[in-house]
C-alpha positions in Angstrom: -0.3 -38.0 4.8 -2.2 -34.7 3.5 0.2 -31.8 4.5 -1.9 -28.7 3.0 -4.0 -28.4 5.9 -0.6 -28.3 8.2 0.5 -25.8 5.9 -2.5 -23.9 5.8 -2.4 -23.5 9.7 1.1 -22.5 9.6 1.0 -19.8 7.0 -2.1 -18.4 8.8 -0.4 -18.5 12.1 2.5 -16.5 10.7 0.5 -14.0 9.2 -1.2 -13.1 12.2 2.4 -13.0 14.0 3.8 -11.0 11.7 0.8 -8.1 11.7 0.6 -8.1 15.4 -2.6 -9.7 15.6 -3.1 -11.6 18.9 -5.4 -12.4 21.8 -4.0 -10.3 25.0 -6.9 -10.1 27.5 -9.4 -10.7 24.7 -8.4 -7.6 22.9 -7.3 -7.3 19.6 -3.9 -6.1 19.1 -3.6 -3.2 16.2 -1.4 -1.4 14.6 0.1 1.1 16.8 -0.4 -0.6 20.0 2.0 -1.0 22.7 4.2 -3.9 22.3 5.4 -5.5 25.7 8.9 -3.9 25.3 7.5 -0.7 24.2 9.4 2.7 25.7 6.9 5.0 28.2 6.0 7.8 26.2 4.8 5.2 23.5 1.6 4.6 25.4 -1.4 6.5 24.7 -2.7 9.5 26.0 -5.8 10.1 28.1 -7.7 11.4 25.0 -10.2 9.5 22.8 -9.7 9.7 19.1 -11.9 10.6 16.0 -11.0 11.2 12.7 -12.2 12.5 9.4 -11.3 13.3 6.0 -10.9 16.7 4.4 -11.1 17.5 0.4 -9.2 20.8 -0.2 -8.4 22.4 -3.4 -5.1 24.3 -3.8 -5.7 26.9 -6.2 -3.7 28.4 -9.2 -1.0 26.0 -9.0 1.4 25.3 -11.8 0.9 21.9 -13.6 4.1 20.1 -13.7 3.0 17.0 -15.3 1.6 19.1 -18.3 4.5 21.4 -19.1 4.7 22.6 -22.8 8.0 24.4 -24.2 9.6 25.0 -20.3 6.2 26.5 -18.9 3.6 25.1 -17.0 0.5 25.8 -17.2 -2.0 26.4 -14.3 -4.7 23.9 -12.2 -6.2 23.7 -9.0 -4.6 20.9 -7.1 -6.8 18.5 -5.2 -5.3 17.6 -2.0 -7.1 15.1 0.6 -6.0 14.9 4.3 -7.2 12.9 7.0 -7.2 14.5 10.3 -7.3 12.6 13.8 -8.3 14.7 16.9 -9.6 14.5 20.9 -13.1 12.8 20.5 -16.3 12.3 22.6 -16.6 8.1 22.0 -20.3 7.8 22.9 -21.4 5.7 25.2 -21.7 1.5 23.9 -19.8 2.7 20.5 -16.6 1.5 20.0 -13.2 3.4 19.4 -12.6 1.4 15.9 -12.1 2.7 12.4 -11.3 0.9 9.3 -8.8 2.5 7.0 -8.5 1.8 3.5 -4.9 1.5 1.9 -3.9 0.6 -1.7 -0.9 -1.6 -3.2 0.9 -0.9 -6.2 2.1 1.9 -8.0 -0.8 3.8 -10.0 -1.1 0.5 -12.5 2.6 0.2 -12.8 3.4 -3.1 -14.7 3.3 -6.4 -12.3 2.4 -3.9 -9.3 -1.3 -2.9 -9.9 -3.2 -0.6 -7.5 -5.7 -2.9 -5.2 -7.1 -1.5 -2.1 -7.2 -3.5 1.0 -8.2 -2.2 4.6 -6.9 -2.6 8.3 -8.2 -1.2 11.4 -7.0 1.6 14.0 -8.0 2.8 17.1 -10.5 5.9 16.2 -13.6 6.5 15.8 -15.0 8.0 12.2 -16.9 11.2 12.4 -16.8 11.7 16.1 -18.1 14.2 18.3 -14.6 16.7 18.3 -13.6 17.3 22.1 -13.2 20.9 22.6 -11.3 22.5 25.9 -10.7 25.6 27.4 -7.4 25.2 25.3 -6.8 24.8 21.7 -5.0 21.8 20.7 -1.3 22.2 19.1 -1.8 21.5 15.1 0.6 18.6 13.5 1.2 17.5 10.3 2.2 14.5 8.8 3.9 14.0 5.2 4.7 10.9 3.4 6.8 10.0 1.1 7.0 8.4 -2.6 5.3 6.7 -2.9 2.6 6.6 0.0 -0.8 7.8 1.5 -2.2 9.6 4.2 -2.4 6.2 6.1 1.1 5.5 5.8 2.0 6.0 9.4 -1.6 5.6 11.2 0.4 4.2 14.2 1.6 7.6 15.1 -1.4 10.3 14.0 -4.1 7.6 16.2 -1.0 8.0 19.4 -0.4 11.9 18.9 -4.4 12.5 18.8 -4.5 10.6 21.8 -2.2 13.2 23.8 -4.0 16.3 23.1 -2.9 17.0 19.2 -4.8 18.1 16.3 -3.2 15.6 13.4 -3.4 16.2 9.7 -1.9 13.6 7.5 -1.5 14.7 3.6 -2.7 12.9 0.3 0.1 14.2 -1.6 -1.4 14.5 -5.5 0.6 12.9 -7.8 2.7 11.0 -5.3 0.2 8.3 -3.6 0.0 4.5 -4.4 -3.1 5.2 -6.4 -1.9 8.3 -8.6 1.6 8.0 -8.4 3.4 10.3 -11.4 6.3 12.0 -12.7 8.5 12.7 -9.5 8.9 16.6 -10.9 5.5 16.9 -9.5 6.6 15.8 -6.0 9.8 17.4 -6.4 8.1 21.0 -6.9 4.8 20.6 -4.5 6.0 18.6 -1.5 7.0 22.1 0.8 4.0 23.6 -1.5 1.7 21.2 0.2 2.6 21.8 3.3 2.7 24.8 3.8 -1.1 24.9 1.9 -1.9 22.3 4.6 -1.2 24.6 7.3 -3.0 27.2 5.9 -6.3 25.5 5.5 -6.1 24.2 8.5 -5.9 27.5 9.9 -8.6 28.8 7.9 -10.8 25.9 9.3 -10.0 26.8 12.9 -11.3 30.5 12.6 -14.6 31.2 14.8 -17.6 30.6 12.0 -15.6 28.4 9.9 -18.7 25.7 10.0 -15.8 23.3 9.7 -15.6 20.6 12.8 -12.2 22.3 13.4 -13.7 25.7 14.3 -12.3 27.0 17.5 -10.3 23.4 18.3 -6.5 24.4 16.4 -3.9 26.2 17.7 -1.9 26.7 14.2 0.6 29.3 15.9 2.1 26.3 17.6 2.3 23.6 14.9 5.0 20.4 14.5 5.6 18.7 11.0 6.5 15.5 10.2 8.0 14.3 7.1 9.4 10.7 6.1 11.8 10.5 2.9 10.3 12.8 0.7 7.8 14.5 2.7 11.2 15.0 4.6 12.6 16.8 1.7 10.1 18.9 1.4 9.8 19.5 5.3 13.7 20.8 5.2 12.8 23.1 2.7 9.6 24.2 4.4 11.4 24.7 7.8 14.3 27.0 6.1 17.0 24.7 4.1 16.5 26.6 0.5 17.6 24.1 -2.2 20.9 24.1 -3.4 21.5 25.3 -7.6 22.1 21.8 -8.3 19.2 20.9 -7.5 17.5 23.7 -9.5 19.9 22.6 -12.6 18.5 18.8 -12.0 15.0 19.6 -11.8 15.3 22.0 -15.1 17.3 19.4 -17.0 14.2 16.7 -15.9 11.1 19.4 -17.0 13.1 21.2 -20.3 13.6 24.6 -18.3 10.6 24.9 -16.1 11.7 27.2 -13.0 9.0 26.5 -10.5 12.2 25.4 -8.0 13.8 28.7 -8.7 11.2 30.3 -5.8 12.4 27.9 -3.5 16.4 28.1 -3.4 18.2 29.1 -0.2 19.2 32.7 -2.2 15.8 33.1 -3.4 14.5 36.3 -1.6 11.1 35.7 -2.1 12.0 32.1 -0.1 13.3 33.7 3.2 10.2 35.8 3.0 8.0 32.3 3.1 9.2 31.4 6.5 6.7 30.8 8.6 6.8 31.2 12.2 4.0 29.1 12.9 5.8 25.6 12.8 7.9 25.2 16.3 9.1 21.8 15.4 10.5 19.0 12.7 10.7 15.6 12.3 12.6 14.4 9.6 12.4 10.4 9.3 14.9 9.5 6.7 14.8 12.2 4.1 15.8 12.4 0.8 17.7 14.5 -1.4 21.3 15.1 0.4 22.9 12.3 -1.3 21.7 13.7 -4.4 23.0 17.4 -4.5 19.1 19.1 -2.9 21.5 21.2 -0.2 24.5 22.8 0.0 26.3 24.2 3.3 24.5 27.2 2.9 21.3 25.8 2.3 21.5 23.9 5.4 22.3 26.3 7.7 19.1 27.9 6.6 17.3 25.3 9.2 16.5 27.0 12.3 13.5 24.9 13.3 14.7 22.3 16.0 14.7 19.3 14.5 14.8 15.4 15.3 16.3 12.9 12.6 15.1 9.2 12.6 17.2 7.4 10.3 18.4 3.6 9.8 22.4 3.2 9.2 21.6 0.9 6.2 19.8 3.3 4.5 20.0 2.6 0.6 17.5 5.1 -0.7 18.5 8.3 1.1 21.9 7.6 2.3 23.1 7.7 5.4 26.7 8.8 5.8 26.4 10.7 2.6 22.7 11.6 3.2 20.4 11.9 6.5 23.3 12.1 8.8 25.3 14.8 6.6 22.2 16.9 6.9 21.6 16.6 10.9 25.8 17.5 10.7 25.1 20.3 8.3 22.1 21.9 9.9 24.8 24.0 12.3 21.8 26.6 13.4 19.1 24.4 14.9 19.0 22.1 17.7 18.7 19.0 16.4 18.9 15.4 17.1 19.8 12.3 15.4 18.1 8.9 15.9 19.4 5.9 14.3 18.3 2.1 14.2 21.6 0.1 13.7 21.4 -1.8 10.7 17.6 -0.8 9.6 17.3 0.3 6.0 14.7 3.5 5.0 11.4 1.9 6.3 11.7 3.9 9.9 8.1 5.5 9.6 5.8 3.7 8.0 3.4 1.3 9.8 4.0 -2.9 9.5 3.6 -5.0 7.1 -0.5 -6.5 6.8 -1.9 -10.1 5.7 -2.8 -8.4 2.4 1.1 -7.4 1.7 1.9 -11.0 2.4 -0.3 -12.5 -0.5 1.4 -14.7 -2.7 1.9 -13.5 -6.3 2.4 -9.8 -5.0 5.7 -7.9 -6.2 7.5 -8.1 -3.1 7.7 -4.2 -3.4 4.4 -4.2 -1.9 5.7 -6.1 1.1 9.3 -3.8 1.5 7.0 -0.6 1.6 5.8 -1.3 5.2 8.6 -4.2 6.6 12.4 -3.8 7.6 15.3 -6.6 6.6 16.2 -6.4 10.4 14.0 -4.5 12.6 10.3 -5.7 13.8 8.4 -2.8 12.5 6.1 -2.6 15.3 9.2 -2.1 17.7 10.1 0.9 15.3 6.1 2.3 15.5 6.5 2.2 19.5 10.4 3.9 19.5 9.2 6.8 17.3 6.0 7.2 19.1 8.1 7.6 22.3 10.6 9.9 21.1 8.2 11.8 19.1 6.2 12.6 22.1 9.2 13.8 24.0 10.4 16.1 20.9 6.9 17.7 20.5 5.9 17.8 24.1 9.2 19.7 24.7 8.5 22.4 21.9 4.4 22.1 20.7 3.1 22.0 24.8 6.4 23.1 27.0 6.5 19.8 28.5 9.1 18.9 31.2 10.9 16.2 28.6 14.0 16.7 28.3 15.3 13.2 30.5 14.1 11.1 28.0 16.5 12.7 25.1 19.8 13.5 27.7 20.8 10.0 26.9 24.1 8.7 26.3 24.5 8.4 22.3 24.8 4.4 22.4 22.0 2.5 23.6 24.0 -0.3 24.9 25.9 1.2 27.4 22.7 1.5 29.7 19.1 1.5 29.7 17.8 4.9 28.0 15.3 6.6 30.2 11.4 5.3 29.5 13.1 1.8 28.0 12.3 -1.5 30.3 15.5 -2.9 31.0 17.8 -4.8 28.4 15.3 -3.6 25.8 17.0 0.1 25.0 20.0 -1.8 22.2 20.6 -1.6 18.9 20.0 2.2 18.5 22.0 5.5 18.6 20.8 9.1 19.9 23.2 12.0 19.0 22.4 15.8 19.7 24.1 18.9 18.7 23.0 22.1 19.9 22.8 25.4 17.6 26.6 26.6 16.5 25.4 30.2 18.5 24.9 28.2 21.7 28.5 26.5 21.3 
């Protein structure tokens, strides 16, 4: 008996199952859609969603990749940003978009850069929906390496709830252009602040941008994953340590760019941006590598929601993410832990393209966890991020979704279906001045 047709059929069925593509009332299941056991606030909001691409240039920046004798030349740094927003979908048009992501890491041996596509629930270049009040801004910042499409499940979901969401392609840190780590160390926080300023500029009346009169940048949330979390902590007040500066200078032959972002720098203290009202730090990198000390972490005062896997082997858990949570004594903070998950608590789930035979296993592991279903993590993230930003950016009454017993197994968490709040822990600490 020829087993090959049967084997091919089983492989196809497995791929569809892993990707979350199935028929439900004749509706295609896409990345970010709510599973049957998804918590309450993971459901999409009332708004239809549009998406557009911005090509920006951050002028007169240090070119960290071309340091000579400890000094970096000046260059104009390109930054690509994807923006999701409440939109008007024309009658008969389908709220579907195709994103182009990449496998690989800038031509690394055995990992060639290969494009692949996947669908999302937004319409490319749709007309914006303007209301009396402007929409709060949320900035998304990916890891090293990654891209602006790494967590479309979250971007689309938040836009459907009345936010403008800007996701950054961090130059020198994407699948297509990954370069020496030194550039990421310096530029991550600077990119985040630059995009905030550009969104402010483009939202002004008469800017000529589709964002004009659409965005309230004075009420901004920031989401950072891995190196995005590293940069976000610094953006929000956690100044780098002397050890971090020493590590960077050793890597670059004495270049001093990181000096300006330390907790002891007066210039850094003046850079704190009051427009950022809340921060979500997903598996932030750096603590286990000495990037922060007690003084640096004490500088974080922005309300922060940490998300981590208890077995994170990249950022570390007890001496990494949890240590940051415990050391950030001056901010109101939460720590959501996925028990037994590793580092990938933020990305979209894997697609069929990441499962191709012969691909480096890292292509799949960029999007997958060894224990958790990533679609499940996506839904839980949507739920808690919606509650957290709703409280701090919109004044919504969502505290009941955060005032929970720490251990999910001790009782059903608010917003979770019966028997589904399991395998997680949610801790909370108020600022030390409020104790």
